[in-house]
Residue frames as a rotation matrix with the C-alpha (Angstrom) as fourth column:
MET 1
0.623 0.782 0.023 -0.03
0.782 -0.623 0.001 0.02
0.015 0.017 -1.000 -0.03
SER 2
-0.151 -0.642 0.751 1.47
0.577 -0.675 -0.460 3.37
0.803 0.364 0.473 -1.07
VAL 3
-0.842 -0.195 -0.502 1.94
0.519 -0.546 -0.658 6.28
-0.146 -0.815 0.561 1.40
LEU 4
-0.808 0.589 0.007 -0.83
-0.530 -0.732 0.427 8.13
0.257 0.342 0.904 -0.37
ASP 5
-0.097 0.769 -0.632 -3.22
-0.031 0.633 0.774 5.16
0.995 0.095 -0.037 0.05
ARG 6
-0.346 -0.054 -0.937 -2.34
0.847 0.411 -0.337 4.85
0.403 -0.910 -0.097 3.80
LEU 7
-0.952 0.041 -0.303 -2.91
0.123 -0.857 -0.501 8.56
-0.280 -0.514 0.811 4.50
THR 8
-0.591 0.805 -0.059 -6.10
-0.581 -0.373 0.723 8.61
0.560 0.462 0.688 2.47
ALA 9
-0.037 0.550 -0.834 -7.41
0.343 0.791 0.507 5.57
0.939 -0.267 -0.218 4.39
LEU 10
-0.618 -0.279 -0.735 -6.39
0.783 -0.132 -0.608 7.18
0.073 -0.951 0.300 7.66
PHE 11
-0.961 0.247 -0.125 -8.23
-0.232 -0.965 -0.126 10.44
-0.152 -0.092 0.984 6.77
LYS 12
-0.395 0.849 -0.350 -11.33
-0.361 0.207 0.909 8.50
0.845 0.485 0.225 5.77
THR 13
-0.262 0.174 -0.949 -11.44
0.712 0.699 -0.068 6.88
0.651 -0.694 -0.307 9.11
PRO 14
0.752 0.487 0.444 -13.28
0.082 -0.738 0.670 8.89
0.654 -0.468 -0.594 11.88
VAL 15
-0.227 -0.878 0.421 -10.84
-0.313 -0.344 -0.885 10.55
0.922 -0.332 -0.197 14.10
GLN 16
0.368 0.334 -0.868 -10.72
0.621 0.607 0.496 8.76
0.692 -0.722 0.016 17.43
ARG 17
0.997 0.062 0.056 -10.01
0.000 -0.665 0.747 10.29
0.084 -0.745 -0.662 20.79
GLU 18
0.319 -0.947 0.035 -6.32
-0.023 0.030 0.999 9.08
-0.947 -0.320 -0.012 20.82
ILE 19
0.944 -0.089 -0.319 -4.59
-0.329 -0.132 -0.935 10.08
0.041 0.987 -0.154 17.65
LYS 20
0.534 -0.790 0.301 -1.54
0.549 0.595 0.587 8.01
-0.643 -0.148 0.751 16.86
PRO 21
0.091 -0.587 -0.805 1.48
-0.422 -0.754 0.503 9.71
-0.902 0.294 -0.316 15.29
LEU 22
0.917 0.169 -0.362 2.04
-0.396 0.265 -0.879 9.37
-0.053 0.949 0.310 11.62
PRO 23
0.511 -0.804 0.304 4.90
0.739 0.592 0.322 7.22
-0.439 0.060 0.897 10.35
ALA 24
-0.081 -0.601 -0.795 7.82
0.080 -0.799 0.596 9.48
-0.993 -0.016 0.113 9.36
THR 25
-0.840 -0.215 0.499 7.20
0.465 0.189 0.865 8.60
-0.280 0.958 -0.059 5.69
ASP 26
-0.017 0.950 0.310 3.73
0.977 -0.049 0.206 10.07
0.211 0.307 -0.928 5.87
VAL 27
0.098 0.028 -0.995 4.65
0.607 -0.794 0.038 13.44
-0.789 -0.608 -0.095 7.44
PRO 28
-0.878 -0.418 -0.233 5.70
0.103 -0.641 0.760 15.07
-0.467 0.644 0.606 4.09
HIS 29
-0.613 0.730 0.301 2.36
0.501 0.064 0.863 14.24
0.611 0.680 -0.405 2.52
ALA 30
0.207 0.694 -0.689 0.52
0.978 -0.171 0.121 15.54
-0.034 -0.699 -0.714 5.68
LEU 31
-0.342 -0.422 -0.839 2.61
0.423 -0.867 0.263 18.69
-0.839 -0.265 0.475 5.65
GLY 32
-0.976 -0.125 0.179 1.96
0.208 -0.287 0.935 19.19
-0.065 0.950 0.306 1.90
ALA 33
-0.294 0.947 0.128 -1.70
0.766 0.154 0.624 18.65
0.571 0.282 -0.771 2.22
LEU 34
0.251 0.333 -0.909 -1.89
0.861 -0.506 0.052 21.14
-0.443 -0.796 -0.414 5.15
LEU 35
-0.676 -0.583 -0.450 -0.01
0.241 -0.753 0.613 23.69
-0.696 0.306 0.649 3.01
VAL 36
-0.883 0.391 0.259 -2.46
0.259 -0.052 0.964 23.25
0.391 0.919 -0.056 0.23
ARG 37
0.011 0.904 -0.427 -5.44
0.975 0.085 0.205 23.45
0.221 -0.419 -0.881 2.68
VAL 38
-0.036 -0.077 -0.996 -4.21
0.560 -0.827 0.044 26.82
-0.827 -0.557 0.073 3.93
ALA 39
-0.911 -0.367 -0.189 -3.60
0.050 -0.553 0.832 28.05
-0.410 0.748 0.522 0.45
LEU 40
-0.679 0.715 0.164 -7.14
0.417 0.193 0.888 27.06
0.604 0.672 -0.430 -0.66
SER 41
-0.459 0.566 -0.685 -8.80
0.837 0.018 -0.547 28.51
-0.297 -0.824 -0.482 2.48
ASP 42
-0.424 0.304 -0.853 -9.54
-0.167 -0.952 -0.256 31.85
-0.890 0.034 0.454 0.79
LYS 43
0.557 0.708 0.434 -11.03
0.250 0.355 -0.901 29.96
-0.792 0.610 0.021 -2.27
GLN 44
0.842 -0.388 -0.375 -8.09
-0.526 -0.438 -0.729 31.25
0.118 0.811 -0.573 -4.41
TYR 45
0.609 -0.711 0.351 -5.09
0.445 0.673 0.591 29.13
-0.657 -0.204 0.726 -5.33
ALA 46
0.868 -0.276 -0.414 -2.69
-0.439 -0.817 -0.375 31.62
-0.234 0.507 -0.830 -6.64
VAL 47
0.769 -0.604 -0.206 0.37
0.191 0.526 -0.829 30.65
0.609 0.598 0.520 -8.67
GLN 48
-0.033 -0.774 0.632 2.52
-0.628 -0.476 -0.616 32.37
0.777 -0.418 -0.470 -6.04
GLU 49
0.333 0.185 0.925 1.10
-0.885 0.400 0.238 30.08
-0.325 -0.898 0.297 -3.32
ILE 50
1.000 0.017 0.016 1.76
-0.010 0.935 -0.354 26.98
-0.021 0.354 0.935 -5.52
GLY 51
0.447 -0.891 0.072 5.27
-0.074 -0.117 -0.990 28.11
0.891 0.438 -0.118 -6.04
GLN 52
-0.083 -0.423 0.902 5.80
-0.921 -0.313 -0.231 28.74
0.380 -0.850 -0.364 -2.36
ILE 53
0.705 0.373 0.604 4.42
-0.592 0.778 0.211 25.28
-0.391 -0.506 0.769 -1.51
ASP 54
0.874 -0.454 -0.173 6.80
0.190 0.647 -0.738 23.71
0.448 0.612 0.652 -4.01
ARG 55
0.052 -0.894 0.445 9.73
-0.383 -0.429 -0.818 25.67
0.922 -0.127 -0.365 -2.41
VAL 56
0.151 0.042 0.988 8.69
-0.988 0.033 0.150 24.65
-0.026 -0.999 0.047 1.10
LEU 57
0.920 0.256 0.297 8.35
-0.261 0.965 -0.024 20.94
-0.293 -0.056 0.955 0.13
ALA 58
0.646 -0.754 -0.119 11.64
0.058 0.203 -0.977 21.08
0.761 0.625 0.175 -1.69
LYS 59
-0.111 -0.716 0.689 13.42
-0.694 -0.441 -0.569 22.54
0.711 -0.542 -0.448 1.37
PHE 60
0.315 0.381 0.870 11.72
-0.926 0.324 0.193 20.23
-0.208 -0.866 0.454 3.94
GLN 61
0.905 0.172 0.388 12.40
-0.102 0.975 -0.195 17.14
-0.413 0.137 0.901 1.91
ASN 62
-0.081 -0.966 -0.244 15.72
-0.463 -0.180 0.868 18.13
-0.883 0.183 -0.432 0.40
ILE 63
-0.021 0.112 0.994 14.45
0.746 0.663 -0.058 17.34
-0.665 0.740 -0.097 -3.08
GLY 64
-0.909 -0.405 0.095 14.58
0.347 -0.612 0.711 19.15
-0.230 0.679 0.697 -6.39
PRO 65
-0.637 0.683 -0.358 11.80
-0.605 -0.731 -0.316 21.32
-0.477 0.015 0.879 -7.86
ILE 66
-0.402 0.543 -0.737 10.27
-0.644 0.404 0.649 18.60
0.651 0.736 0.187 -10.11
ASP 67
-0.612 0.150 -0.776 10.04
0.482 0.849 -0.216 16.13
0.627 -0.507 -0.592 -7.24
ALA 68
-0.881 0.294 -0.371 8.54
0.200 -0.478 -0.855 18.88
-0.429 -0.828 0.362 -5.07
ALA 69
-0.550 0.707 -0.444 5.89
-0.835 -0.475 0.278 19.70
-0.015 0.524 0.852 -7.74
LYS 70
-0.382 0.351 -0.855 5.06
-0.227 0.861 0.455 15.96
0.896 0.368 -0.249 -7.97
LEU 71
-0.795 0.087 -0.600 4.76
0.588 0.354 -0.728 15.78
0.149 -0.931 -0.332 -4.17
ARG 72
-0.810 0.527 -0.256 2.50
-0.382 -0.807 -0.451 18.89
-0.444 -0.267 0.855 -4.16
ALA 73
-0.436 0.669 -0.602 0.29
-0.762 0.082 0.642 17.29
0.479 0.739 0.474 -6.72
GLU 74
-0.464 0.224 -0.857 -0.11
0.422 0.906 0.009 14.16
0.779 -0.358 -0.515 -4.53
CYS 75
-0.864 0.092 -0.496 -0.87
0.461 -0.256 -0.850 16.47
-0.205 -0.962 0.179 -1.65
GLU 76
-0.770 0.601 -0.216 -3.47
-0.637 -0.741 0.211 18.35
-0.033 0.300 0.953 -3.57
ARG 77
-0.226 0.648 -0.728 -5.38
-0.264 0.678 0.686 15.06
0.938 0.347 0.018 -4.09
LEU 78
-0.558 -0.049 -0.828 -4.81
0.659 0.581 -0.478 14.03
0.504 -0.813 -0.292 -0.53
GLU 79
-0.987 0.122 0.100 -6.12
-0.158 -0.820 -0.551 17.37
0.015 -0.560 0.829 0.83
ALA 80
-0.367 0.903 -0.224 -9.60
-0.644 -0.073 0.761 16.49
0.671 0.424 0.609 -0.38
PHE 81
0.255 0.412 -0.875 -9.66
0.153 0.876 0.457 13.49
0.955 -0.251 0.160 1.93
ALA 82
-0.720 -0.682 -0.127 -7.99
0.257 -0.092 -0.962 15.04
0.644 -0.726 0.241 4.91
PRO 83
-0.086 0.682 -0.726 -9.87
0.991 0.132 0.007 15.51
0.100 -0.719 -0.688 8.16
ASN 84
0.849 0.414 0.328 -10.99
0.392 -0.910 0.135 18.91
0.354 0.014 -0.935 9.33
THR 85
0.328 -0.821 0.467 -8.18
-0.149 -0.533 -0.833 21.41
0.933 0.203 -0.298 9.91
PRO 86
0.341 -0.261 0.903 -8.00
-0.931 -0.225 0.287 21.12
0.129 -0.939 -0.320 13.76
ASP 87
0.801 -0.037 0.598 -7.86
-0.165 0.946 0.279 17.32
-0.576 -0.322 0.751 13.72
PHE 88
0.787 -0.597 0.155 -5.37
0.338 0.208 -0.918 17.47
0.516 0.775 0.366 10.74
ALA 89
0.255 -0.728 0.636 -3.13
-0.517 -0.659 -0.546 19.83
0.817 -0.189 -0.544 12.66
HIS 90
0.478 0.020 0.878 -3.44
-0.848 0.269 0.456 17.79
-0.227 -0.963 0.145 15.83
LEU 91
0.954 -0.167 0.251 -2.36
0.224 0.949 -0.222 14.68
-0.201 0.268 0.942 13.93
LEU 92
0.460 -0.837 0.298 0.83
0.175 -0.244 -0.954 16.53
0.871 0.491 0.034 12.86
CYS 93
0.334 -0.296 0.895 1.35
-0.827 -0.547 0.128 17.73
0.452 -0.783 -0.428 16.42
LYS 94
0.752 0.006 0.659 1.48
-0.444 0.744 0.499 14.17
-0.487 -0.668 0.563 17.60
SER 95
0.930 -0.258 0.261 3.87
0.365 0.727 -0.581 13.25
-0.040 0.636 0.770 14.78
VAL 96
0.238 -0.842 0.484 6.64
0.503 -0.319 -0.803 15.83
0.831 0.435 0.348 14.86
ASP 97
-0.187 -0.353 -0.917 8.69
0.974 -0.187 -0.127 17.63
-0.127 -0.917 0.378 17.55
TYR 98
0.496 0.490 -0.717 8.16
0.533 -0.824 -0.194 21.31
-0.686 -0.286 -0.669 18.51
ALA 99
-0.364 -0.675 -0.642 11.00
-0.146 -0.639 0.755 22.73
-0.920 0.369 0.134 16.37
ASP 100
-0.931 0.061 0.360 9.63
0.361 0.305 0.881 20.97
-0.056 0.950 -0.306 13.19
ARG 101
0.047 0.999 -0.001 6.01
0.985 -0.046 -0.164 22.07
-0.164 0.006 -0.986 14.11
LEU 102
0.259 -0.131 -0.957 7.37
0.184 -0.966 0.182 25.67
-0.948 -0.223 -0.226 14.45
GLY 103
-0.807 -0.576 -0.135 8.91
-0.065 -0.140 0.988 25.19
-0.588 0.806 0.075 11.01
ILE 104
-0.510 0.734 0.448 5.46
0.858 0.401 0.320 24.09
0.056 0.548 -0.835 9.64
VAL 105
0.401 0.746 -0.532 3.93
0.754 -0.599 -0.271 27.18
-0.521 -0.292 -0.802 11.00
LYS 106
-0.213 -0.569 -0.794 6.60
-0.165 -0.780 0.604 29.37
-0.963 0.260 0.072 9.41
ALA 107
-0.936 -0.128 0.328 6.05
0.268 0.344 0.900 27.58
-0.228 0.930 -0.287 6.15
LEU 108
-0.144 0.970 0.195 2.28
0.985 0.159 -0.065 27.97
-0.094 0.183 -0.979 6.37
TRP 109
0.447 0.299 -0.843 2.59
0.344 -0.927 -0.147 31.69
-0.826 -0.225 -0.517 6.94
GLN 110
-0.662 -0.688 -0.296 4.95
-0.113 -0.298 0.948 31.92
-0.740 0.661 0.119 3.94
VAL 111
-0.782 0.408 0.471 2.20
0.623 0.477 0.621 30.42
0.028 0.779 -0.627 1.85
VAL 112
0.226 0.918 -0.326 -0.40
0.896 -0.327 -0.299 32.68
-0.381 -0.225 -0.897 3.23
TYR 113
0.380 -0.151 -0.912 1.62
-0.039 -0.988 0.147 35.81
-0.924 -0.020 -0.382 2.30
ALA 114
-0.494 -0.630 0.599 2.84
0.537 0.321 0.780 34.40
-0.684 0.707 0.180 -0.95
ASP 115
-0.030 0.509 0.860 -0.02
0.958 -0.230 0.170 36.18
0.285 0.829 -0.481 -2.87
GLY 116
-0.713 -0.428 0.556 0.70
0.345 -0.904 -0.253 39.38
0.611 0.012 0.792 -1.06
ALA 117
-0.208 0.752 0.626 -2.50
-0.674 -0.574 0.465 39.53
0.709 -0.325 0.626 1.07
LEU 118
-0.986 0.092 -0.139 -3.76
0.165 0.644 -0.747 38.13
0.021 -0.760 -0.650 4.38
ARG 119
-0.375 0.923 0.081 -7.43
-0.334 -0.216 0.918 37.42
0.865 0.317 0.389 4.23
GLU 120
-0.079 0.303 0.950 -9.61
-0.994 -0.101 -0.050 36.99
0.081 -0.948 0.309 7.29
VAL 121
0.885 0.449 -0.125 -10.37
-0.445 0.894 0.056 33.34
0.137 0.006 0.991 6.50
GLU 122
0.323 -0.840 -0.436 -6.68
0.200 0.510 -0.836 32.56
0.925 0.183 0.333 6.22
ALA 123
-0.452 -0.400 0.798 -6.02
-0.667 -0.442 -0.599 34.36
0.592 -0.803 -0.067 9.57
ASP 124
0.337 0.652 0.679 -8.76
-0.936 0.312 0.165 32.22
-0.105 -0.691 0.715 11.15
VAL 125
0.884 -0.072 -0.462 -7.43
-0.068 0.958 -0.279 28.95
0.462 0.279 0.842 9.63
MET 126
-0.096 -0.995 0.027 -3.87
-0.013 -0.026 -1.000 29.86
0.995 -0.096 -0.010 10.91
GLU 127
-0.220 0.065 0.973 -5.11
-0.912 -0.368 -0.182 30.69
0.346 -0.928 0.140 14.32
ILE 128
0.787 0.553 0.274 -6.78
-0.608 0.770 0.193 27.20
-0.104 -0.319 0.942 14.66
THR 129
0.734 -0.523 -0.433 -3.85
0.117 0.725 -0.679 25.40
0.669 0.448 0.594 13.00
GLN 130
-0.217 -0.895 0.391 -1.26
-0.332 -0.309 -0.891 27.03
0.918 -0.323 -0.230 15.23
SER 131
0.037 0.378 0.925 -3.25
-0.999 -0.009 0.043 26.27
0.025 -0.926 0.377 18.32
GLN 132
0.916 0.362 0.172 -3.71
-0.371 0.929 0.020 22.61
-0.153 -0.082 0.985 17.43
LEU 133
0.556 -0.788 -0.263 -0.04
0.104 0.380 -0.919 22.35
0.825 0.484 0.293 16.50
GLY 134
0.772 -0.118 -0.625 0.76
0.636 0.116 0.763 23.45
-0.018 -0.986 0.165 20.07
ILE 135
-0.148 -0.822 0.549 2.78
0.777 -0.440 -0.450 26.36
0.612 0.360 0.704 19.10
LYS 136
-0.260 0.015 -0.966 3.40
0.823 -0.520 -0.229 29.13
-0.505 -0.854 0.123 21.73
PRO 137
0.702 0.712 0.001 1.67
0.633 -0.623 -0.460 32.42
-0.327 0.324 -0.888 20.93
GLN 138
0.521 -0.601 -0.607 4.87
-0.376 -0.799 0.469 34.43
-0.766 -0.016 -0.642 20.91
ASP 139
-0.578 -0.671 0.464 6.46
0.116 0.496 0.861 31.92
-0.808 0.551 -0.209 18.40
CYS 140
0.100 0.697 0.710 3.32
0.938 0.171 -0.300 32.19
-0.331 0.696 -0.637 16.18
ALA 141
0.865 0.257 -0.430 3.55
0.191 -0.963 -0.191 35.99
-0.463 0.083 -0.882 16.18
ALA 142
0.017 -0.948 -0.318 7.25
-0.405 -0.297 0.865 35.90
-0.914 0.114 -0.389 15.34
ALA 143
-0.534 -0.128 0.836 6.61
0.560 0.687 0.463 33.39
-0.633 0.715 -0.296 12.49
GLN 144
0.450 0.771 0.452 3.90
0.856 -0.228 -0.464 35.54
-0.255 0.595 -0.762 11.07
ALA 145
0.763 -0.215 -0.610 5.97
-0.161 -0.977 0.143 38.73
-0.626 -0.011 -0.780 11.21
ASP 146
-0.322 -0.938 0.126 8.92
-0.164 0.186 0.969 36.99
-0.932 0.291 -0.214 9.60
ALA 147
-0.331 0.298 0.895 6.76
0.827 0.548 0.124 35.72
-0.454 0.782 -0.428 6.78
GLN 148
0.729 0.677 -0.098 5.10
0.585 -0.691 -0.424 39.15
-0.355 0.252 -0.900 6.37
ASN 149
0.417 -0.693 -0.589 8.50
-0.336 -0.719 0.608 40.84
-0.845 -0.056 -0.532 6.25
GLN 150
-0.544 -0.602 0.584 9.90
0.218 0.571 0.792 38.29
-0.810 0.558 -0.179 3.73
ALA 151
0.095 0.712 0.696 6.77
0.950 0.144 -0.277 38.81
-0.298 0.687 -0.663 1.48
ALA 152
0.858 0.199 -0.473 7.29
0.126 -0.975 -0.183 42.56
-0.498 0.098 -0.862 1.55
ILE 153
-0.054 -0.968 -0.243 10.98
-0.428 -0.198 0.882 42.18
-0.902 0.152 -0.404 0.60
ASP 154
-0.534 -0.153 0.831 10.09
0.531 0.704 0.471 39.69
-0.657 0.694 -0.295 -2.18
ASN 155
0.503 0.792 0.347 7.37
0.814 -0.299 -0.498 41.98
-0.291 0.533 -0.795 -3.54
ALA 156
0.676 -0.380 -0.631 9.71
-0.316 -0.924 0.218 45.07
-0.666 0.052 -0.744 -3.48
SER 157
-0.434 -0.881 0.189 12.38
-0.197 0.298 0.934 42.92
-0.879 0.368 -0.302 -5.29
ASN 158
-0.239 0.407 0.881 9.85
0.842 0.539 -0.020 41.85
-0.483 0.738 -0.472 -7.91
LEU 159
0.777 0.586 -0.229 8.81
0.446 -0.771 -0.455 45.46
-0.443 0.252 -0.860 -8.47
SER 160
0.410 -0.708 -0.574 12.33
-0.496 -0.702 0.511 46.54
-0.765 0.076 -0.639 -9.08
SER 161
-0.391 -0.579 0.715 13.22
0.219 0.696 0.684 43.75
-0.894 0.424 -0.145 -11.50
């Protein structure tokens, strides 16, 4: 059974009280699906968000851009079967350590700001996700500020090119 099949089966099963951690091989797919979920939360899936997801997946998995795009495509299909966002984030919380969860939050904020705008629905999804990932509020605020600053730098750089 492939990783995608195992995750899809897991997401179709009702979430029980005790959520077991994901096997390490499933974490990249869960991360990718959560990145896609956040990008889709405002009902717009901008090319900038897609590119940012690919960059995040490439960095987290130490893979090239083509493999990252393939992984993202798998994650886009998987996202449709994923549980609701709080349960999904809680599943990741049980599967990775704090530093990696903080990295996930930073990556999520980068995707949110990739299109240059923070929409209310995205902020709401991020608030829930950060809480379920067990990230400290001060770390959440710092991750958001870093992503917002980087997006401003990237946008200024794109305007001057």
